[in-house]
C-alpha positions, -999 to +999 in steps of 0.1 A: -147+137-057-122+108-057-107+093-027-072+078-021-057+052+003-020+057+007+005+032+020+042+033+031+060+001+041+094-015+043+100-046+022+131-068+025+151-060-007+154-097-014+116-100-015+111-076-043+097-101-068+076-119-041+062-084-031+055-075-067+036-108-072+017-103-038+007-068-046-003-075-082-027-103-070-042-081-043-046-051-066-067-071-090-091-077-061-091-040-052-101-031-089-128-058-088-143-040-059-144-005-072-109+009-071-101+028-103-063+029-101-037+010-081+001+020-080+030+003-063+064+021-062+097+006-052+120+031-035+148+045-055+158+078-039+143+076-004+167+095+019+171+090+056+159+120+076+171+137+107+136+146+122+113+124+100+114+105+068+097+075+050+126+051+063+120+064+099+082+061+097+084+024+087+116+016+107+134+005+077+163-019+083+195-020+062+184-049+041+149-033+032+136-010+006+108+016+012+076+010-009+050+038-015+017+029-029-018+042-034-052+031-044-077+056-060-115+053-057-142+072-074-153+085-040-152+077-003-185+059-003-172+035-031-140+031-011-158+022+022-181-003+005-151-017-017-127-019+012-152-039+032-157-063+003-119-066-003-113-075+034-142-101+032-130-115-002-116-151+004-088-145-020-072-118+003-050-131+031-069-130+064-038-122+083-003-110+075+014-145+079+032-153+048+033-117+036+067-106+021+069-077+044+061-069+080+026-054+080+030-041+116+054-014+102+031-003+074+018+033+075-015+040+058-044+064+056-073+076+036-072+110+019-095+134+001-076+150-028-071+188-022-054+196-056-054+174-087-037+187-118 
């Protein structure tokens, strides 16, 4: 069964193109190490919540946009092996300095699909 890594983060709206380029370069590396699909989505309709919401989860500022992304893997074993290789790949930034977003406010997790239609 497939496995999915999901991410939600806040990106300064002015950094949209820098983020697109940063993500596109990183996602090539993920695919080289076993990911089958990588998707980056720029927030369009992401409402503020009263109890919880994507903007609240990433502490979005007024000049930021919420980004939702996911990486699909064939299975968890491939993901575990591939993610280790991605993190060791010299083309990947070894820290978040220079990233076009605040990595400390990124929310992420790994998921086993429950329903896939």
